[in-house]
Every structure is written in structure tokens, then in C-alpha cells.
Residue, then its C-alpha position, 0 to 999 in steps of 0.5 A: x499499499x502506498x502512503x496516505x491510502x488508509x487516510x484517503x479512504x477514511x476521509x472518503x467514508x466520512x464524505x459519503x456518510x455526511x452526504x448520506x445524512x444531509x440528503x436524508x435530512x433534506x428528504x425528511x424536511x421537504x415531507x414535513x412541510x414548513x420548519x422554522x428557523x431552528x428547524x421545528x416543524x411550524x403548526x398551523x396556530x403558528x402560521x395562521x398567527x403570523x398571517x393575522x400579524x402580517x395582515x395588522x401590520x399591513x393595515x397599519x402601513x396603508x393608513 
């Protein structure tokens, strides 16, 4: 074996495992729908509250 082969294999395995993890999390987040900035699933109640606050602010700025 040439020098550095084991290290390259080690880094390749780490890289592939991180890629697999990243793709899995991307698919999982796509299935769960909306997520907030902390990665938690946004509930309909939170979305409705945000929409109401947005409409209230729009009314204020239109006046």
C-alpha cells in the first residue's frame, strides 16, 4: 500500500456518510412541510398567527 491510502479511504467514508446524512435530512424536511428557523415543524396555529400579524401590520402601513 502506498502512503496515505488509509487516510484517503477514511476521509472518503466520512464524506460519503455526511452526504448520505445531508440528503436524508433534506428529504425528511421536505416531507414534514414548513419548518421554522430552528428546524422545528411549524404548526398551523403559528402560521395563522403570523398571517394575522402580517395583515395587521399591512393595515397600519396603509393608513
